[in-house]
Backbone as XML, in Angstrom:
<?xml version="1.0"?>
<chain id="A" units="angstrom">
  <residue number="1" name="MET">
    <atom name="N" x="-45.910" y="75.273" z="-2.741"/>
    <atom name="CA" x="-46.109" y="75.670" z="-4.115"/>
    <atom name="C" x="-44.775" y="75.962" z="-4.789"/>
  </residue>
  <residue number="2" name="ARG">
    <atom name="N" x="-43.849" y="76.534" z="-4.026"/>
    <atom name="CA" x="-42.545" y="76.862" z="-4.578"/>
    <atom name="C" x="-41.805" y="75.604" z="-5.030"/>
  </residue>
  <residue number="3" name="TYR">
    <atom name="N" x="-41.938" y="74.532" z="-4.253"/>
    <atom name="CA" x="-41.260" y="73.290" z="-4.594"/>
    <atom name="C" x="-41.865" y="72.652" z="-5.841"/>
  </residue>
  <residue number="4" name="LYS">
    <atom name="N" x="-43.160" y="72.785" z="-5.984"/>
    <atom name="CA" x="-43.811" y="72.258" z="-7.186"/>
    <atom name="C" x="-43.326" y="72.996" z="-8.424"/>
  </residue>
  <residue number="5" name="LEU">
    <atom name="N" x="-43.204" y="74.312" z="-8.315"/>
    <atom name="CA" x="-42.711" y="75.104" z="-9.441"/>
    <atom name="C" x="-41.262" y="74.746" z="-9.770"/>
  </residue>
  <residue number="6" name="THR">
    <atom name="N" x="-40.457" y="74.550" z="-8.747"/>
    <atom name="CA" x="-39.062" y="74.165" z="-8.963"/>
    <atom name="C" x="-38.998" y="72.805" z="-9.649"/>
  </residue>
  <residue number="7" name="PHE">
    <atom name="N" x="-39.812" y="71.869" z="-9.206"/>
    <atom name="CA" x="-39.836" y="70.544" z="-9.810"/>
    <atom name="C" x="-40.264" y="70.618" z="-11.273"/>
  </residue>
  <residue number="8" name="VAL">
    <atom name="N" x="-41.325" y="71.336" z="-11.542"/>
    <atom name="CA" x="-41.818" y="71.456" z="-12.917"/>
    <atom name="C" x="-40.779" y="72.157" z="-13.795"/>
  </residue>
  <residue number="9" name="ALA">
    <atom name="N" x="-40.114" y="73.177" z="-13.255"/>
    <atom name="CA" x="-39.083" y="73.873" z="-14.030"/>
    <atom name="C" x="-37.916" y="72.929" z="-14.326"/>
  </residue>
  <residue number="10" name="GLY">
    <atom name="N" x="-37.509" y="72.131" z="-13.357"/>
    <atom name="CA" x="-36.435" y="71.158" z="-13.569"/>
    <atom name="C" x="-36.824" y="70.097" z="-14.575"/>
  </residue>
  <residue number="11" name="LEU">
    <atom name="N" x="-38.051" y="69.634" z="-14.475"/>
    <atom name="CA" x="-38.549" y="68.642" z="-15.421"/>
    <atom name="C" x="-38.570" y="69.207" z="-16.839"/>
  </residue>
  <residue number="12" name="THR">
    <atom name="N" x="-39.033" y="70.420" z="-16.985"/>
    <atom name="CA" x="-39.085" y="71.070" z="-18.293"/>
    <atom name="C" x="-37.685" y="71.278" z="-18.848"/>
  </residue>
  <residue number="13" name="LEU">
    <atom name="N" x="-36.775" y="71.739" z="-18.019"/>
    <atom name="CA" x="-35.404" y="71.956" z="-18.461"/>
    <atom name="C" x="-34.757" y="70.640" z="-18.891"/>
  </residue>
  <residue number="14" name="GLY">
    <atom name="N" x="-34.963" y="69.595" z="-18.116"/>
    <atom name="CA" x="-34.427" y="68.283" z="-18.479"/>
    <atom name="C" x="-34.988" y="67.775" z="-19.788"/>
  </residue>
  <residue number="15" name="TYR">
    <atom name="N" x="-36.266" y="67.980" z="-19.989"/>
    <atom name="CA" x="-36.896" y="67.553" z="-21.241"/>
    <atom name="C" x="-36.322" y="68.314" z="-22.433"/>
  </residue>
  <residue number="16" name="VAL">
    <atom name="N" x="-36.199" y="69.630" z="-22.286"/>
    <atom name="CA" x="-35.682" y="70.454" z="-23.390"/>
    <atom name="C" x="-34.242" y="70.078" z="-23.711"/>
  </residue>
  <residue number="17" name="LEU">
    <atom name="N" x="-33.418" y="69.937" z="-22.689"/>
    <atom name="CA" x="-32.026" y="69.570" z="-22.927"/>
    <atom name="C" x="-31.924" y="68.165" z="-23.506"/>
  </residue>
  <residue number="18" name="GLY">
    <atom name="N" x="-32.773" y="67.268" z="-23.039"/>
    <atom name="CA" x="-32.764" y="65.898" z="-23.561"/>
    <atom name="C" x="-33.175" y="65.837" z="-25.013"/>
  </residue>
  <residue number="19" name="THR">
    <atom name="N" x="-34.170" y="66.612" z="-25.394"/>
    <atom name="CA" x="-34.606" y="66.572" z="-26.791"/>
    <atom name="C" x="-33.594" y="67.251" z="-27.704"/>
  </residue>
  <residue number="20" name="ARG">
    <atom name="N" x="-32.881" y="68.240" z="-27.192"/>
    <atom name="CA" x="-31.837" y="68.876" z="-28.005"/>
    <atom name="C" x="-30.677" y="67.922" z="-28.233"/>
  </residue>
  <residue number="21" name="ALA">
    <atom name="N" x="-30.343" y="67.143" z="-27.221"/>
    <atom name="CA" x="-29.238" y="66.197" z="-27.372"/>
    <atom name="C" x="-29.596" y="65.142" z="-28.407"/>
  </residue>
  <residue number="22" name="GLY">
    <atom name="N" x="-30.838" y="64.719" z="-28.420"/>
    <atom name="CA" x="-31.317" y="63.801" z="-29.441"/>
    <atom name="C" x="-30.968" y="62.344" z="-29.209"/>
  </residue>
  <residue number="23" name="ARG">
    <atom name="N" x="-31.430" y="61.544" z="-30.135"/>
    <atom name="CA" x="-31.278" y="60.098" z="-30.063"/>
    <atom name="C" x="-29.814" y="59.673" z="-30.185"/>
  </residue>
  <residue number="24" name="GLU">
    <atom name="N" x="-29.067" y="60.390" z="-30.977"/>
    <atom name="CA" x="-27.663" y="60.036" z="-31.182"/>
    <atom name="C" x="-26.882" y="60.108" z="-29.872"/>
  </residue>
  <residue number="25" name="ARG">
    <atom name="N" x="-27.087" y="61.157" z="-29.123"/>
    <atom name="CA" x="-26.407" y="61.305" z="-27.838"/>
    <atom name="C" x="-26.885" y="60.246" z="-26.852"/>
  </residue>
  <residue number="26" name="TYR">
    <atom name="N" x="-28.169" y="59.929" z="-26.891"/>
    <atom name="CA" x="-28.713" y="58.882" z="-26.024"/>
    <atom name="C" x="-28.023" y="57.550" z="-26.318"/>
  </residue>
  <residue number="27" name="GLU">
    <atom name="N" x="-27.903" y="57.223" z="-27.587"/>
    <atom name="CA" x="-27.241" y="55.966" z="-27.970"/>
    <atom name="C" x="-25.784" y="55.963" z="-27.530"/>
  </residue>
  <residue number="28" name="GLN">
    <atom name="N" x="-25.130" y="57.108" z="-27.637"/>
    <atom name="CA" x="-23.742" y="57.224" z="-27.214"/>
    <atom name="C" x="-23.618" y="56.982" z="-25.708"/>
  </residue>
  <residue number="29" name="LEU">
    <atom name="N" x="-24.509" y="57.552" z="-24.926"/>
    <atom name="CA" x="-24.501" y="57.346" z="-23.478"/>
    <atom name="C" x="-24.784" y="55.890" z="-23.115"/>
  </residue>
  <residue number="30" name="MET">
    <atom name="N" x="-25.721" y="55.277" z="-23.827"/>
    <atom name="CA" x="-26.046" y="53.872" z="-23.556"/>
    <atom name="C" x="-24.870" y="52.963" z="-23.882"/>
  </residue>
  <residue number="31" name="LYS">
    <atom name="N" x="-24.157" y="53.250" z="-24.953"/>
    <atom name="CA" x="-22.988" y="52.456" z="-25.325"/>
    <atom name="C" x="-21.919" y="52.562" z="-24.240"/>
  </residue>
  <residue number="32" name="SER">
    <atom name="N" x="-21.704" y="53.766" z="-23.738"/>
    <atom name="CA" x="-20.732" y="53.966" z="-22.661"/>
    <atom name="C" x="-21.154" y="53.214" z="-21.400"/>
  </residue>
  <residue number="33" name="ALA">
    <atom name="N" x="-22.426" y="53.272" z="-21.080"/>
    <atom name="CA" x="-22.925" y="52.576" z="-19.893"/>
    <atom name="C" x="-22.755" y="51.070" z="-20.031"/>
  </residue>
  <residue number="34" name="ARG">
    <atom name="N" x="-23.018" y="50.530" z="-21.211"/>
    <atom name="CA" x="-22.826" y="49.089" z="-21.437"/>
    <atom name="C" x="-21.361" y="48.697" z="-21.298"/>
  </residue>
  <residue number="35" name="GLN">
    <atom name="N" x="-20.462" y="49.529" z="-21.814"/>
    <atom name="CA" x="-19.038" y="49.230" z="-21.720"/>
    <atom name="C" x="-18.578" y="49.213" z="-20.267"/>
  </residue>
  <residue number="36" name="VAL">
    <atom name="N" x="-19.071" y="50.149" z="-19.483"/>
    <atom name="CA" x="-18.714" y="50.178" z="-18.063"/>
    <atom name="C" x="-19.278" y="48.950" z="-17.359"/>
  </residue>
  <residue number="37" name="ALA">
    <atom name="N" x="-20.518" y="48.599" z="-17.658"/>
    <atom name="CA" x="-21.157" y="47.456" z="-17.001"/>
    <atom name="C" x="-20.484" y="46.142" z="-17.366"/>
  </residue>
  <residue number="38" name="GLN">
    <atom name="N" x="-19.890" y="46.057" z="-18.546"/>
    <atom name="CA" x="-19.241" y="44.826" z="-18.982"/>
    <atom name="C" x="-17.773" y="44.747" z="-18.585"/>
  </residue>
  <residue number="39" name="ASN">
    <atom name="N" x="-17.256" y="45.788" z="-17.990"/>
    <atom name="CA" x="-15.879" y="45.805" z="-17.539"/>
    <atom name="C" x="-15.705" y="44.773" z="-16.422"/>
  </residue>
  <residue number="40" name="PRO">
    <atom name="N" x="-14.725" y="43.877" z="-16.543"/>
    <atom name="CA" x="-14.544" y="42.840" z="-15.513"/>
    <atom name="C" x="-14.310" y="43.411" z="-14.113"/>
  </residue>
  <residue number="41" name="ALA">
    <atom name="N" x="-13.602" y="44.514" z="-14.010"/>
    <atom name="CA" x="-13.350" y="45.100" z="-12.689"/>
    <atom name="C" x="-14.652" y="45.579" z="-12.059"/>
  </residue>
  <residue number="42" name="VAL">
    <atom name="N" x="-15.513" y="46.181" z="-12.856"/>
    <atom name="CA" x="-16.800" y="46.661" z="-12.355"/>
    <atom name="C" x="-17.673" y="45.479" z="-11.957"/>
  </residue>
  <residue number="43" name="ARG">
    <atom name="N" x="-17.689" y="44.442" z="-12.788"/>
    <atom name="CA" x="-18.504" y="43.260" z="-12.480"/>
    <atom name="C" x="-18.029" y="42.591" z="-11.196"/>
  </residue>
  <residue number="44" name="ASN">
    <atom name="N" x="-16.700" y="42.455" z="-11.037"/>
    <atom name="CA" x="-16.167" y="41.828" z="-9.825"/>
    <atom name="C" x="-16.496" y="42.644" z="-8.585"/>
  </residue>
  <residue number="45" name="THR">
    <atom name="N" x="-16.386" y="43.949" z="-8.698"/>
    <atom name="CA" x="-16.710" y="44.817" z="-7.566"/>
    <atom name="C" x="-18.185" y="44.708" z="-7.200"/>
  </residue>
  <residue number="46" name="ALA">
    <atom name="N" x="-19.044" y="44.689" z="-8.210"/>
    <atom name="CA" x="-20.477" y="44.566" z="-7.954"/>
    <atom name="C" x="-20.807" y="43.225" z="-7.309"/>
  </residue>
  <residue number="47" name="GLU">
    <atom name="N" x="-20.180" y="42.160" z="-7.790"/>
    <atom name="CA" x="-20.435" y="40.839" z="-7.209"/>
    <atom name="C" x="-19.930" y="40.752" z="-5.774"/>
  </residue>
  <residue number="48" name="SER">
    <atom name="N" x="-18.745" y="41.328" z="-5.501"/>
    <atom name="CA" x="-18.233" y="41.274" z="-4.128"/>
    <atom name="C" x="-19.098" y="42.125" z="-3.198"/>
  </residue>
  <residue number="49" name="ALA">
    <atom name="N" x="-19.594" y="43.249" z="-3.687"/>
    <atom name="CA" x="-20.500" y="44.062" z="-2.870"/>
    <atom name="C" x="-21.793" y="43.305" z="-2.589"/>
  </residue>
  <residue number="50" name="ALA">
    <atom name="N" x="-22.300" y="42.603" z="-3.593"/>
    <atom name="CA" x="-23.519" y="41.814" z="-3.398"/>
    <atom name="C" x="-23.277" y="40.693" z="-2.384"/>
  </residue>
  <residue number="51" name="GLN">
    <atom name="N" x="-22.117" y="40.043" z="-2.487"/>
    <atom name="CA" x="-21.788" y="38.965" z="-1.551"/>
    <atom name="C" x="-21.678" y="39.505" z="-0.124"/>
  </residue>
  <residue number="52" name="GLN">
    <atom name="N" x="-21.030" y="40.642" z="0.038"/>
    <atom name="CA" x="-20.921" y="41.244" z="1.368"/>
    <atom name="C" x="-22.293" y="41.631" z="1.904"/>
  </residue>
  <residue number="53" name="GLY">
    <atom name="N" x="-23.155" y="42.105" z="1.027"/>
    <atom name="CA" x="-24.514" y="42.447" z="1.439"/>
    <atom name="C" x="-25.277" y="41.223" z="1.910"/>
  </residue>
  <residue number="54" name="ARG">
    <atom name="N" x="-25.126" y="40.103" z="1.190"/>
    <atom name="CA" x="-25.790" y="38.867" z="1.604"/>
    <atom name="C" x="-25.260" y="38.375" z="2.942"/>
  </residue>
  <residue number="55" name="GLN">
    <atom name="N" x="-23.933" y="38.487" z="3.142"/>
    <atom name="CA" x="-23.362" y="38.068" z="4.416"/>
    <atom name="C" x="-23.878" y="38.937" z="5.555"/>
  </residue>
  <residue number="56" name="PHE">
    <atom name="N" x="-23.935" y="40.236" z="5.326"/>
    <atom name="CA" x="-24.441" y="41.149" z="6.348"/>
    <atom name="C" x="-25.906" y="40.851" z="6.651"/>
  </residue>
  <residue number="57" name="ALA">
    <atom name="N" x="-26.687" y="40.589" z="5.603"/>
    <atom name="CA" x="-28.107" y="40.282" z="5.809"/>
    <atom name="C" x="-28.266" y="39.000" z="6.618"/>
  </residue>
  <residue number="58" name="GLY">
    <atom name="N" x="-27.411" y="38.016" z="6.353"/>
    <atom name="CA" x="-27.469" y="36.772" z="7.121"/>
    <atom name="C" x="-27.164" y="37.000" z="8.591"/>
  </residue>
  <residue number="59" name="LYS">
    <atom name="N" x="-26.132" y="37.806" z="8.848"/>
    <atom name="CA" x="-25.782" y="38.113" z="10.241"/>
    <atom name="C" x="-26.908" y="38.895" z="10.917"/>
  </residue>
  <residue number="60" name="ALA">
    <atom name="N" x="-27.473" y="39.848" z="10.191"/>
    <atom name="CA" x="-28.569" y="40.637" z="10.755"/>
    <atom name="C" x="-29.780" y="39.748" z="11.029"/>
  </residue>
  <residue number="61" name="TYR">
    <atom name="N" x="-30.046" y="38.810" z="10.124"/>
    <atom name="CA" x="-31.166" y="37.892" z="10.320"/>
    <atom name="C" x="-31.000" y="37.112" z="11.623"/>
  </residue>
  <residue number="62" name="HIS">
    <atom name="N" x="-29.796" y="36.577" z="11.844"/>
    <atom name="CA" x="-29.574" y="35.795" z="13.053"/>
    <atom name="C" x="-29.669" y="36.663" z="14.311"/>
  </residue>
  <residue number="63" name="ALA">
    <atom name="N" x="-29.146" y="37.874" z="14.241"/>
    <atom name="CA" x="-29.224" y="38.763" z="15.402"/>
    <atom name="C" x="-30.675" y="39.129" z="15.723"/>
  </residue>
  <residue number="64" name="VAL">
    <atom name="N" x="-31.441" y="39.416" z="14.697"/>
    <atom name="CA" x="-32.847" y="39.788" z="14.910"/>
    <atom name="C" x="-33.654" y="38.586" z="15.374"/>
  </residue>
  <residue number="65" name="SER">
    <atom name="N" x="-33.410" y="37.421" z="14.774"/>
    <atom name="CA" x="-34.201" y="36.242" z="15.147"/>
    <atom name="C" x="-33.930" y="35.830" z="16.593"/>
  </residue>
  <residue number="66" name="GLU">
    <atom name="N" x="-32.706" y="36.066" z="17.080"/>
    <atom name="CA" x="-32.426" y="35.759" z="18.481"/>
    <atom name="C" x="-33.220" y="36.679" z="19.412"/>
  </residue>
  <residue number="67" name="LYS">
    <atom name="N" x="-33.360" y="37.940" z="19.022"/>
    <atom name="CA" x="-34.057" y="38.902" z="19.876"/>
    <atom name="C" x="-35.567" y="38.804" z="19.738"/>
  </residue>
  <residue number="68" name="VAL">
    <atom name="N" x="-36.045" y="38.543" z="18.538"/>
    <atom name="CA" x="-37.484" y="38.522" z="18.294"/>
    <atom name="C" x="-38.069" y="37.173" z="18.665"/>
  </residue>
  <residue number="69" name="GLY">
    <atom name="N" x="-37.387" y="36.116" z="18.285"/>
    <atom name="CA" x="-37.826" y="34.770" z="18.628"/>
    <atom name="C" x="-39.162" y="34.410" z="18.006"/>
  </residue>
  <residue number="70" name="ASP">
    <atom name="N" x="-40.108" y="33.960" z="18.833"/>
    <atom name="CA" x="-41.406" y="33.484" z="18.363"/>
    <atom name="C" x="-42.439" y="34.605" z="18.260"/>
  </residue>
  <residue number="71" name="ARG">
    <atom name="N" x="-42.037" y="35.825" z="18.411"/>
    <atom name="CA" x="-42.988" y="36.927" z="18.352"/>
    <atom name="C" x="-43.308" y="37.367" z="16.924"/>
  </residue>
  <residue number="72" name="VAL">
    <atom name="N" x="-42.662" y="36.752" z="15.948"/>
    <atom name="CA" x="-42.926" y="37.087" z="14.549"/>
    <atom name="C" x="-44.217" y="36.381" z="14.130"/>
  </residue>
  <residue number="73" name="PRO">
    <atom name="N" x="-45.116" y="37.074" z="13.452"/>
    <atom name="CA" x="-46.336" y="36.415" z="12.979"/>
    <atom name="C" x="-45.999" y="35.243" z="12.054"/>
  </residue>
  <residue number="74" name="ASP">
    <atom name="N" x="-46.833" y="34.224" z="12.092"/>
    <atom name="CA" x="-46.582" y="33.026" z="11.301"/>
    <atom name="C" x="-46.476" y="33.325" z="9.810"/>
  </residue>
  <residue number="75" name="SER">
    <atom name="N" x="-47.266" y="34.267" z="9.315"/>
    <atom name="CA" x="-47.224" y="34.579" z="7.888"/>
    <atom name="C" x="-45.857" y="35.124" z="7.481"/>
  </residue>
  <residue number="76" name="VAL">
    <atom name="N" x="-45.257" y="35.936" z="8.323"/>
    <atom name="CA" x="-43.931" y="36.488" z="8.026"/>
    <atom name="C" x="-42.879" y="35.382" z="8.117"/>
  </residue>
  <residue number="77" name="ALA">
    <atom name="N" x="-42.961" y="34.562" z="9.153"/>
    <atom name="CA" x="-41.996" y="33.474" z="9.318"/>
    <atom name="C" x="-42.070" y="32.500" z="8.143"/>
  </residue>
  <residue number="78" name="ASP">
    <atom name="N" x="-43.277" y="32.184" z="7.696"/>
    <atom name="CA" x="-43.427" y="31.277" z="6.552"/>
    <atom name="C" x="-42.831" y="31.881" z="5.288"/>
  </residue>
  <residue number="79" name="ARG">
    <atom name="N" x="-43.021" y="33.166" z="5.092"/>
    <atom name="CA" x="-42.476" y="33.830" z="3.909"/>
    <atom name="C" x="-40.949" y="33.823" z="3.935"/>
  </residue>
  <residue number="80" name="VAL">
    <atom name="N" x="-40.365" y="34.089" z="5.081"/>
    <atom name="CA" x="-38.905" y="34.080" z="5.206"/>
    <atom name="C" x="-38.364" y="32.684" z="4.939"/>
  </residue>
  <residue number="81" name="ARG">
    <atom name="N" x="-39.019" y="31.672" z="5.505"/>
    <atom name="CA" x="-38.576" y="30.301" z="5.264"/>
    <atom name="C" x="-38.659" y="29.926" z="3.794"/>
  </residue>
  <residue number="82" name="SER">
    <atom name="N" x="-39.741" y="30.327" z="3.133"/>
    <atom name="CA" x="-39.886" y="29.979" z="1.720"/>
    <atom name="C" x="-38.831" y="30.682" z="0.875"/>
  </residue>
  <residue number="83" name="LEU">
    <atom name="N" x="-38.516" y="31.921" z="1.195"/>
    <atom name="CA" x="-37.466" y="32.634" z="0.454"/>
    <atom name="C" x="-36.099" y="32.005" z="0.702"/>
  </residue>
  <residue number="84" name="ARG">
    <atom name="N" x="-35.836" y="31.621" z="1.929"/>
    <atom name="CA" x="-34.558" y="30.992" z="2.246"/>
    <atom name="C" x="-34.439" y="29.652" z="1.529"/>
  </residue>
  <residue number="85" name="ASP">
    <atom name="N" x="-35.505" y="28.864" z="1.537"/>
    <atom name="CA" x="-35.483" y="27.574" z="0.845"/>
    <atom name="C" x="-35.295" y="27.756" z="-0.657"/>
  </residue>
  <residue number="86" name="ARG">
    <atom name="N" x="-35.963" y="28.741" z="-1.215"/>
    <atom name="CA" x="-35.852" y="28.987" z="-2.652"/>
    <atom name="C" x="-34.417" y="29.334" z="-3.031"/>
  </residue>
  <residue number="87" name="ASN">
    <atom name="N" x="-33.732" y="30.097" z="-2.199"/>
    <atom name="CA" x="-32.373" y="30.522" z="-2.512"/>
    <atom name="C" x="-31.331" y="29.458" z="-2.217"/>
  </residue>
  <residue number="88" name="THR">
    <atom name="N" x="-31.658" y="28.469" z="-1.388"/>
    <atom name="CA" x="-30.684" y="27.425" z="-1.080"/>
    <atom name="C" x="-30.899" y="26.165" z="-1.898"/>
  </residue>
  <residue number="89" name="ASN">
    <atom name="N" x="-31.963" y="26.090" z="-2.651"/>
    <atom name="CA" x="-32.241" y="24.899" z="-3.446"/>
    <atom name="C" x="-31.713" y="25.006" z="-4.864"/>
  </residue>
  <residue number="90" name="GLY">
    <atom name="N" x="-30.544" y="25.612" z="-5.045"/>
    <atom name="CA" x="-29.921" y="25.659" z="-6.352"/>
    <atom name="C" x="-30.378" y="26.789" z="-7.245"/>
  </residue>
  <residue number="91" name="THR">
    <atom name="N" x="-31.154" y="27.711" z="-6.753"/>
    <atom name="CA" x="-31.579" y="28.851" z="-7.563"/>
    <atom name="C" x="-30.430" y="29.838" z="-7.625"/>
  </residue>
  <residue number="92" name="ASN">
    <atom name="N" x="-30.050" y="30.224" z="-8.837"/>
    <atom name="CA" x="-28.894" y="31.116" z="-8.983"/>
    <atom name="C" x="-29.275" y="32.574" z="-9.146"/>
  </residue>
  <residue number="93" name="GLY">
    <atom name="N" x="-30.516" y="32.913" z="-9.103"/>
    <atom name="CA" x="-30.893" y="34.312" z="-9.316"/>
    <atom name="C" x="-31.965" y="34.737" z="-8.360"/>
  </residue>
  <residue number="94" name="ASP">
    <atom name="N" x="-32.190" y="36.023" z="-8.332"/>
    <atom name="CA" x="-33.278" y="36.562" z="-7.533"/>
    <atom name="C" x="-34.271" y="37.250" z="-8.451"/>
  </residue>
  <residue number="95" name="ASP">
    <atom name="N" x="-35.198" y="37.981" z="-7.883"/>
    <atom name="CA" x="-36.234" y="38.636" z="-8.683"/>
    <atom name="C" x="-35.682" y="39.701" z="-9.610"/>
  </residue>
  <residue number="96" name="TRP">
    <atom name="N" x="-34.451" y="40.155" z="-9.358"/>
    <atom name="CA" x="-33.867" y="41.222" z="-10.185"/>
    <atom name="C" x="-32.883" y="40.680" z="-11.206"/>
  </residue>
  <residue number="97" name="GLY">
    <atom name="N" x="-32.690" y="39.377" z="-11.243"/>
    <atom name="CA" x="-31.802" y="38.791" z="-12.246"/>
    <atom name="C" x="-30.342" y="38.798" z="-11.860"/>
  </residue>
  <residue number="98" name="THR">
    <atom name="N" x="-30.021" y="39.076" z="-10.599"/>
    <atom name="CA" x="-28.633" y="39.027" z="-10.177"/>
    <atom name="C" x="-28.317" y="37.644" z="-9.660"/>
  </residue>
  <residue number="99" name="SER">
    <atom name="N" x="-27.060" y="37.301" z="-9.681"/>
    <atom name="CA" x="-26.666" y="35.955" z="-9.257"/>
    <atom name="C" x="-26.407" y="35.928" z="-7.766"/>
  </residue>
  <residue number="100" name="ASN">
    <atom name="N" x="-26.385" y="34.740" z="-7.217"/>
    <atom name="CA" x="-26.116" y="34.545" z="-5.784"/>
    <atom name="C" x="-24.710" y="34.003" z="-5.575"/>
  </residue>
  <residue number="101" name="THR">
    <atom name="N" x="-23.778" y="34.460" z="-6.356"/>
    <atom name="CA" x="-22.404" y="33.959" z="-6.207"/>
    <atom name="C" x="-21.598" y="34.817" z="-5.307"/>
  </residue>
</chain>
């Protein structure tokens, strides 16, 4: 019960502070966030992190597939194959709109 009260109190405090700041402050924060997201250094870092994540996932896939082998249910194996084919057939994005570069 104590945690519920703490959560509700935090939610209420956030709402009150947010409404006091108003739409103008919200727009100011959004403008700052857009500027950071459009910064070439930030974009390059995000893309390199995504690339490293894809490389790690590929290595993990091979390590797991060697150990698991044919014990994976056919439905899971078919889904993995379809996702791999979709990403290697010239598709430049995923479900979240990020690129595969």
